[in-house]
MIFIVEX-805375 format. One record per residue: residue number from 1; residue in three letters; x negated, y, z negated of N, C-alpha, C, CB in turn. Coordinates in nm, 2 decimals. Glycine has a CB too. Layout:
nr,rest,n_X,n_Y,n_Z,ca_X,ca_Y,ca_Z,c_X,c_Y,c_Z,cb_X,cb_Y,cb_Z
NUM,ALA,X,Y,Z,X,Y,Z,X,Y,Z,X,Y,Z
...
end
This chain:
nr,rest,n_X,n_Y,n_Z,ca_X,ca_Y,ca_Z,c_X,c_Y,c_Z,cb_X,cb_Y,cb_Z
1,MET,1.90,-2.45,6.25,1.78,-2.51,6.27,1.67,-2.41,6.28,1.78,-2.60,6.40
2,THR,1.56,-2.43,6.21,1.45,-2.34,6.21,1.36,-2.37,6.33,1.37,-2.34,6.08
3,SER,1.32,-2.27,6.40,1.23,-2.29,6.51,1.09,-2.23,6.47,1.28,-2.22,6.64
4,HIS,0.99,-2.31,6.49,0.85,-2.26,6.46,0.78,-2.24,6.59,0.78,-2.37,6.37
5,HIS,0.66,-2.18,6.58,0.57,-2.16,6.70,0.46,-2.26,6.69,0.52,-2.01,6.70
6,HIS,0.44,-2.34,6.80,0.34,-2.44,6.80,0.23,-2.40,6.90,0.40,-2.58,6.85
7,VAL,0.11,-2.41,6.86,-0.01,-2.38,6.94,-0.09,-2.51,6.96,-0.09,-2.27,6.87
8,ILE,-0.11,-2.54,7.09,-0.19,-2.66,7.12,-0.31,-2.61,7.20,-0.10,-2.76,7.21
9,VAL,-0.43,-2.65,7.14,-0.55,-2.61,7.21,-0.63,-2.74,7.24,-0.64,-2.51,7.12
10,ARG,-0.67,-2.75,7.37,-0.74,-2.87,7.41,-0.88,-2.84,7.45,-0.67,-2.94,7.54
11,PHE,-0.97,-2.93,7.42,-1.11,-2.92,7.45,-1.16,-3.04,7.52,-1.20,-2.90,7.32
12,GLN,-1.23,-3.03,7.63,-1.30,-3.13,7.70,-1.44,-3.14,7.65,-1.30,-3.11,7.86
13,LEU,-1.48,-3.26,7.61,-1.61,-3.27,7.54,-1.70,-3.37,7.62,-1.60,-3.32,7.40
14,ASP,-1.83,-3.35,7.61,-1.92,-3.43,7.69,-1.99,-3.54,7.60,-2.03,-3.35,7.75
15,SER,-1.98,-3.52,7.47,-2.05,-3.62,7.38,-1.99,-3.63,7.24,-2.20,-3.58,7.37
16,GLU,-2.02,-3.73,7.17,-1.97,-3.74,7.03,-2.03,-3.63,6.95,-2.01,-3.88,6.98
17,GLN,-2.15,-3.59,6.98,-2.21,-3.48,6.90,-2.13,-3.35,6.92,-2.36,-3.46,6.95
18,GLU,-2.08,-3.32,7.04,-2.00,-3.21,7.06,-1.87,-3.22,6.98,-1.96,-3.19,7.21
19,LEU,-1.81,-3.34,6.97,-1.69,-3.36,6.90,-1.72,-3.33,6.75,-1.64,-3.51,6.91
20,PHE,-1.83,-3.38,6.69,-1.86,-3.36,6.56,-1.88,-3.21,6.53,-1.99,-3.44,6.52
21,GLU,-1.95,-3.14,6.61,-1.98,-3.00,6.60,-1.85,-2.92,6.60,-2.08,-2.95,6.70
22,LEU,-1.76,-2.95,6.70,-1.64,-2.87,6.72,-1.55,-2.90,6.60,-1.57,-2.91,6.85
23,VAL,-1.53,-3.02,6.55,-1.45,-3.04,6.43,-1.50,-2.96,6.31,-1.45,-3.20,6.40
24,ASN,-1.63,-2.95,6.29,-1.68,-2.87,6.18,-1.64,-2.73,6.20,-1.83,-2.89,6.18
25,LEU,-1.65,-2.67,6.32,-1.62,-2.54,6.35,-1.47,-2.51,6.32,-1.65,-2.50,6.49
26,ILE,-1.39,-2.60,6.37,-1.24,-2.59,6.35,-1.21,-2.59,6.20,-1.16,-2.70,6.42
27,ASN,-1.28,-2.68,6.12,-1.26,-2.68,5.98,-1.30,-2.55,5.91,-1.34,-2.80,5.92
28,GLU,-1.41,-2.49,5.96,-1.45,-2.36,5.91,-1.34,-2.25,5.94,-1.58,-2.31,5.97
29,LEU,-1.29,-2.25,6.06,-1.19,-2.16,6.10,-1.06,-2.18,6.02,-1.16,-2.17,6.25
30,GLU,-1.03,-2.30,5.99,-0.90,-2.33,5.92,-0.91,-2.26,5.78,-0.88,-2.48,5.91
31,GLU,-1.03,-2.25,5.72,-1.04,-2.18,5.59,-0.98,-2.04,5.60,-1.18,-2.18,5.54
32,ILE,-1.00,-1.97,5.71,-0.95,-1.84,5.73,-0.80,-1.85,5.75,-1.02,-1.77,5.84
33,VAL,-0.76,-1.93,5.85,-0.62,-1.94,5.89,-0.53,-1.98,5.78,-0.61,-2.04,6.01
34,LYS,-0.57,-2.07,5.70,-0.47,-2.12,5.59,-0.45,-2.01,5.48,-0.53,-2.24,5.53
35,THR,-0.52,-1.90,5.49,-0.48,-1.79,5.40,-0.36,-1.71,5.44,-0.60,-1.69,5.39
36,SER,-0.31,-1.74,5.56,-0.19,-1.67,5.61,-0.07,-1.74,5.56,-0.19,-1.66,5.76
37,PRO,0.03,-1.66,5.50,0.15,-1.72,5.45,0.24,-1.77,5.57,0.23,-1.62,5.37
38,ASP,0.21,-1.73,5.69,0.28,-1.77,5.81,0.23,-1.90,5.88,0.28,-1.66,5.91
39,PHE,0.11,-1.94,5.83,0.05,-2.07,5.89,0.12,-2.19,5.82,-0.10,-2.07,5.86
40,ILE,0.17,-2.28,5.89,0.23,-2.40,5.84,0.14,-2.52,5.83,0.36,-2.43,5.92
41,SER,0.08,-2.56,5.94,0.00,-2.68,5.94,-0.09,-2.68,6.07,0.08,-2.80,5.93
42,ALA,-0.19,-2.77,6.06,-0.27,-2.80,6.18,-0.31,-2.95,6.18,-0.39,-2.71,6.19
43,LYS,-0.32,-3.01,6.29,-0.36,-3.15,6.30,-0.46,-3.16,6.42,-0.24,-3.24,6.32
44,LEU,-0.56,-3.24,6.41,-0.65,-3.26,6.51,-0.62,-3.40,6.57,-0.80,-3.25,6.47
45,HIS,-0.63,-3.41,6.70,-0.61,-3.54,6.77,-0.72,-3.56,6.87,-0.47,-3.54,6.85
46,ARG,-0.77,-3.68,6.89,-0.87,-3.70,6.99,-0.84,-3.83,7.06,-1.01,-3.72,6.92
47,ASN,-0.88,-3.84,7.19,-0.86,-3.96,7.26,-0.96,-4.07,7.22,-0.87,-3.93,7.41
48,VAL,-0.93,-4.19,7.25,-1.01,-4.30,7.21,-1.16,-4.28,7.25,-0.96,-4.43,7.26
49,GLU,-1.18,-4.23,7.37,-1.31,-4.21,7.43,-1.39,-4.10,7.36,-1.31,-4.19,7.57
50,GLY,-1.32,-4.01,7.29,-1.39,-3.90,7.22,-1.42,-3.79,7.32,-1.51,-3.95,7.15
51,THR,-1.35,-3.78,7.43,-1.39,-3.68,7.53,-1.28,-3.57,7.53,-1.39,-3.74,7.67
52,VAL,-1.17,-3.58,7.45,-1.07,-3.48,7.44,-1.04,-3.46,7.30,-0.95,-3.51,7.53
53,LEU,-1.04,-3.33,7.25,-1.00,-3.30,7.12,-0.88,-3.20,7.13,-1.11,-3.24,7.03
54,ILE,-0.77,-3.22,7.06,-0.66,-3.14,7.06,-0.63,-3.09,6.92,-0.53,-3.21,7.12
55,ASN,-0.62,-2.95,6.91,-0.58,-2.89,6.78,-0.43,-2.85,6.80,-0.67,-2.77,6.75
56,TYR,-0.34,-2.91,6.71,-0.20,-2.88,6.72,-0.16,-2.80,6.59,-0.12,-3.01,6.73
57,ALA,-0.14,-2.67,6.60,-0.11,-2.59,6.49,0.04,-2.54,6.49,-0.20,-2.47,6.48
58,THR,0.10,-2.52,6.37,0.23,-2.47,6.36,0.23,-2.34,6.28,0.32,-2.58,6.30
59,TRP,0.30,-2.24,6.33,0.32,-2.11,6.27,0.46,-2.08,6.25,0.24,-2.00,6.35
60,THR,0.50,-1.98,6.17,0.64,-1.95,6.15,0.70,-1.88,6.27,0.65,-1.86,6.03
61,SER,0.62,-1.81,6.35,0.67,-1.74,6.47,0.56,-1.71,6.56,0.75,-1.62,6.43
62,PRO,0.59,-1.68,6.69,0.48,-1.63,6.78,0.42,-1.50,6.73,0.54,-1.62,6.92
63,GLN,0.50,-1.41,6.68,0.45,-1.28,6.64,0.36,-1.30,6.52,0.57,-1.19,6.60
64,ALA,0.39,-1.38,6.43,0.30,-1.41,6.31,0.17,-1.46,6.35,0.37,-1.50,6.21
65,TYR,0.17,-1.55,6.45,0.05,-1.61,6.50,-0.04,-1.51,6.57,0.08,-1.73,6.60
66,GLU,0.02,-1.43,6.66,-0.05,-1.33,6.73,-0.11,-1.22,6.64,0.04,-1.26,6.84
67,SER,-0.03,-1.18,6.55,-0.07,-1.07,6.46,-0.19,-1.12,6.37,0.04,-1.03,6.37
68,PHE,-0.18,-1.24,6.31,-0.28,-1.29,6.22,-0.41,-1.31,6.30,-0.24,-1.41,6.15
69,TRP,-0.39,-1.37,6.42,-0.51,-1.41,6.50,-0.59,-1.29,6.54,-0.46,-1.49,6.63
70,LYS,-0.52,-1.18,6.59,-0.58,-1.06,6.63,-0.65,-0.99,6.51,-0.49,-0.97,6.70
71,ALA,-0.59,-0.99,6.40,-0.64,-0.92,6.28,-0.75,-0.99,6.21,-0.53,-0.89,6.18
72,TYR,-0.75,-1.12,6.20,-0.85,-1.19,6.12,-0.93,-1.29,6.18,-0.77,-1.25,6.01
73,VAL,-0.91,-1.33,6.31,-0.98,-1.45,6.36,-1.06,-1.41,6.49,-0.88,-1.55,6.40
74,VAL,-1.01,-1.33,6.58,-1.07,-1.31,6.71,-1.22,-1.28,6.70,-1.00,-1.20,6.78
75,ASP,-1.26,-1.19,6.61,-1.40,-1.14,6.61,-1.49,-1.22,6.51,-1.40,-1.00,6.57
76,THR,-1.44,-1.33,6.46,-1.53,-1.41,6.37,-1.64,-1.49,6.45,-1.44,-1.51,6.28
77,GLU,-1.75,-1.51,6.38,-1.86,-1.58,6.45,-1.81,-1.73,6.48,-1.98,-1.58,6.36
78,THR,-1.74,-1.78,6.39,-1.69,-1.92,6.41,-1.60,-1.93,6.53,-1.61,-1.97,6.29
79,ASN,-1.51,-1.83,6.55,-1.43,-1.83,6.67,-1.51,-1.81,6.80,-1.32,-1.72,6.66
80,LYS,-1.61,-1.73,6.79,-1.70,-1.71,6.91,-1.76,-1.84,6.94,-1.80,-1.60,6.88
81,LYS,-1.81,-1.92,6.85,-1.87,-2.05,6.87,-1.77,-2.14,6.93,-1.93,-2.10,6.75
82,ILE,-1.65,-2.14,6.88,-1.55,-2.23,6.93,-1.52,-2.20,7.08,-1.42,-2.22,6.85
83,LYS,-1.52,-2.07,7.11,-1.49,-2.03,7.25,-1.59,-2.09,7.35,-1.48,-1.88,7.26
84,SER,-1.71,-2.12,7.30,-1.81,-2.17,7.39,-1.78,-2.31,7.44,-1.95,-2.18,7.32
85,TYR,-1.68,-2.38,7.37,-1.63,-2.51,7.42,-1.52,-2.50,7.52,-1.58,-2.59,7.30
86,LYS,-1.49,-2.37,7.56,-1.39,-2.34,7.67,-1.25,-2.41,7.63,-1.43,-2.40,7.80
87,PRO,-1.19,-2.36,7.53,-1.05,-2.41,7.49,-0.95,-2.38,7.59,-1.01,-2.35,7.35
88,MET,-0.86,-2.47,7.61,-0.74,-2.45,7.70,-0.62,-2.45,7.61,-0.73,-2.57,7.81
89,VAL,-0.54,-2.34,7.62,-0.42,-2.33,7.53,-0.30,-2.37,7.61,-0.41,-2.18,7.48
90,ASP,-0.22,-2.46,7.55,-0.09,-2.50,7.60,0.03,-2.44,7.52,-0.08,-2.65,7.61
91,GLN,0.14,-2.43,7.59,0.26,-2.38,7.52,0.36,-2.49,7.50,0.32,-2.26,7.60
92,VAL,0.44,-2.48,7.40,0.55,-2.58,7.37,0.68,-2.51,7.39,0.54,-2.64,7.22
93,PHE,0.77,-2.58,7.47,0.90,-2.52,7.49,1.00,-2.62,7.44,0.92,-2.50,7.65
94,VAL,1.11,-2.57,7.38,1.21,-2.65,7.33,1.32,-2.66,7.44,1.28,-2.59,7.20
95,LEU,1.35,-2.78,7.47,1.46,-2.81,7.57,1.59,-2.82,7.51,1.43,-2.94,7.65
96,GLN,1.68,-2.74,7.55,1.82,-2.74,7.50,1.91,-2.82,7.59,1.88,-2.59,7.49
97,GLN,2.00,-2.90,7.52,2.09,-2.98,7.60,2.23,-2.92,7.60,2.10,-3.12,7.55
end
C-alpha cells in the first residue's frame, strides 16, 4: 500500500469577499505547486456558511512537500498574502488495526 502525505490547511473567514480573494490566491499558488512531480492533488472545501475554507493537498511524501515548499513557495508574494489569512495547518495520521 502506498502512503502519501496529506496537508490540510484551514482558514476562518469573515466574509464572502474574503473567500473569493483567498480562493484566487490559492489558485495562483497552485500554478507553482503543480510544477512539482511530487505534488499529487489539491481540493478546496468550504462550509455552507462560507466562513471556513479548507485546502486538502496530497504529496508523495512529507520530505517532498517540505523540500518543495521551502525551495519554491515560502518567499512568494502570493504565499505572503495567503499568510495574512492566518492559515491553520492540520496533520493526517493513519490508524493501523
